[in-house]
N, C-alpha and C positions, 0 to 999 in steps of 0.2 A: 504494500500500500504506500502510495506517495502521500505523505502526511501534510505537506504545506497546503494551507487553506481548507483542510478538512475540519469538520466540527464534531466535537465530542461532548457527550453528556456524562458527567461523573457523579454518581450518587454518593452521598456521605463524604463530601469533599472537605469538610471543616477541619479534619485533623487526620493523623495516622496514615493508613494505607490509601484512603481516597485522596487526601491532599497530596501525598507523594506521587500518585499516578497523575493527578491533574497537573502538577508542576513539571513532571517529565514530559507529558504530552505537549504542554504549551512551549516547552523548550525546543520541541521538534517542529514547531510551526503550526500546531493545531490550535484552532479557536475553541476555547473550553467553557462550557457551562457547568457549574457546580452547585449541588444542593446541600442544605443543612436544615436541621430542625432543633435538635438538642445541642448541648455543649456550647451554650451561648458565651461562656467565659473564654472560649477559644476563637470567637468570631473576629475580633480585632486583629489578632495575629494572622488569621487566615487571610483577611482582607489585605494586610500589609504584605504578606508573602507573595500574593498574586499581583498586587500593585507594583511591587519591586521588579517584576518581570518586564513591565512596560508593554505587555502584549494584550490583545483583545480577549476579554473574558467576561463572564456573567455569573453572579452569585445570587442564588434564589433560595429563600426560605420556603419550605413546603412540607406539609404533613403527608408523607407518601402512603399513609394508611387510608387516605381519602381519595377515591378515584376521581372526584371532581377537581381536587387540587392538582392531581397529576395532569389532567387535561389542561388546566390553566398554566402549569409549569411548561408543558410542551409548547403551548402557544407562545409563551415568552421566549423560548429558545428559537423557535422558527421566526418570530417577529424580529429578533435581534440578528440572527445569522442566515436565515433563509434555507437552511438545510440541516441534515443530521446524518453523520457517517459512522460514528462510533458510540456505542452505549456501554458504559462500565456499570453493570448492575450490582453495585456494592452497597447493599443494605441488609441489615440483619439485627436481630435482638435476641440475645441468649442469656437466660438466667442461670447463674452459677449456683449449684447446690450450696457451696460454701458461703455464698452471699445471701441468697434468698431462701434457703431451706426448702421445705416441701412446697410443691406447686399450690398456687391459688388459681381459681378460674380466670381471674383477670390477667395474671402473669402468663398463663397458657395462651390466652387469646392474643395478648400483645406479641408474643414470640411468633405465633403462626401468622398473624397479620403482617408483621414486619419482615420476617425472613422469607416467607413464601408468597403471600397474597400481593404485597406491594411490588415484588419483582414481576409478577404476572401482569398487573395493570400497567406498569411502566412499559414493559415490552410491547404489549398490545397497542398502547397509545403511540409508541415510537415506530412500530413496524412500517406503517404506510410511508413515513418519511425516510426510513432506512432503505426501503425498496426503491426509492427514487435515486439513491446513490449508485454510482458505477462500481463501487467497491466498499461494502459496509461490513462492520464487524461488531458483534456483541460478545461481551465477556461477563458471564454470571459468576459471582463469588459464592462459594459454599464452604463447609467445614468438614473435616474428617470425622466430626461427631456423627455424620450420616453413615459412617462405617463402623466406628468403635462404640458408639453409644455411651451410656453411663457404665463404664467398665474400667477396671484396672486403675492406673494412676490418674486417668482422666475423670474418674468418678466424682471428684470434687468440683469439676469444671463444666462438664456437659450434662445437662438435664435431658431426659428422654424426649420431651416435646421439641426441644431445640434439635435434637438428633433426628427426630422424625421429619421435621421441616427441611433439614438439610438433605436428607435422602430424597425428598420430593424435588429439590432443585435439579437433581440430575435427570429426573424424568422430564422436567420442563425443558432442560437444555436439549435433549434429544428431539422432543416434539417441535421446539422452536427452530431447530436446525432444518427439519423437514419443511416447516412453513416458510422459512426464509430463503431456502435454496431456489435458484443458484446465486442470487445476488447478495444475500446476507449470510455471512458465516456466523455461527453461534457456538461458542465453546465455553468451558467452565474451568475455573481454578479452584481446587479444593484445598483449603488452607489447614495447616496444622497449628502449632503454637507459635504465635508471632508476638514481637515485643509490644505492639499496641492492640493485639487481639488475643486475649487469653494468656498473656505472659507478663514480662517485667513492668510494663508501663500501665498496668490496669489495676483497678482497686482490688479485684478478687485475688490477684497474685500475692498481694501483700497480706492476705488472710491465710495463706497456706503456710505450713511449717517448712522449715528448711529441708526436712526429710521428704515432704510431699513434693516440693519443687525439684529436689534432686532425683526423685523417682521418675518424674516426667522427662527430665533431661537424659537420664540413663536409658530410658525406654526408646529414646530417639537415636537412630543409628549415627547421625552426625554430631551428637552430643552437644547440641546448642539449640536455642530457639531461633526462629526466623527474624530477619530484618526487613524493613520496608523496601530496601533496595533489592532484596530477593524477589519480592512481588513485582516491583517495577520491571525487572528484567524479564520475568515470565510474561507480563502483559506486552512488553515490546516484542517478544518472540511471536506471540500469537498474532499481533497486529501486522508486524512487518515481515516476518519470515515463515509464516505457515499458511500460504494461500490455498493449500489443498486440504486443510484441516477444518472440519466442522462436525458438530455433534460429539466432540471429544472432551474428556476430563483430564486435566493435568493435576496430579496429586502432589502438592507442594508442602511436604510435611517433614522433610529431613529424615524420612524413613521411620516415622513413629509407628505407622500402621503395621509395619513388618518387623518392628523392633521387639525387644524383650527377650526372645528366645535366641540362644547362641547356636551356632552351627557346630555340631559334634565333630571331633576329629575323625578323619577317614580311617576305618578299621583296616587292619592288615589284610584280612581276607583269609580264605581257607585253601586257596589254590596258588 
C-alpha cells in the first residue's frame, strides 16, 4: 500500500497502542482520525503529541457503544478527509479478576458491548467507504484471552466474558474478510501481555504479587512483555507488506500460548 494521502481511522487513539499506531501512520504520510472517550486526563498530551507532528489529523470524542454516535463519527471523518482507506479496530474493555472480582451484569454487558459489538458497528459503518478505496485494509485487535481463557497465570487477568468476546472477534475477522474481498483486506492481531494492555503500565498489574507477575513472564517463551513498538511493526507489516493476506490472525504474544511446558530431551532410543 502506498500510504501518502491515505486516510486512517484509529480507534482508542488517546494513549498506548492506539496512539502509537496513529503516530506511526501519520509519520508515513497518512491522514489520521483518532477517537477517544475515556482517559480524559491523557487528552492534552494526546493533542500535543499529534500537534507536534505538524500533519493533518482529526481527534473525535465518541461513545463507540452507541451506533448513532458511530454514524456521526464516520460522517466527521468523511467530511474532513473525503475518504477512508485504513481502519484500526482497536477497542476493547476487559475486567481483570484481580481488579473487579466476580462479574456483575453491568460489567459483563460493558465488556461485550465494547470488545465485540462496537467493532461490528464501526466496521459496518466504515465498509461502504473502504470499498471505494483502491486498496483498503482493516486490522481488528483481539487478545489471547480468546485462546487461554481464565486459566493458569492469566487467571488473575482474563475474565471468561472478556475471553468469550475475544474468541468472537476472530469469527468477525473471517466473515468481514469475505464481505470485503477483493478490495478490502481484513486481518487480526491477537495480543498477549503488553506494557499498556495487561502489563506494567496498567492498574491491574500493580495489584499482582511479584510471584504472579513472574509466572506470566516465565510462561512467555521470550521472557518479556510486549512493547508498543512490537505492535506498530506488526501493523506496518500487514498494511505495507502483506497484500495477499486476508482473513488471517497474527498471534503477537511472545509465545505465551505455547509456553509453560518444556521440551523433553531427545531419548537415546532402542535401536
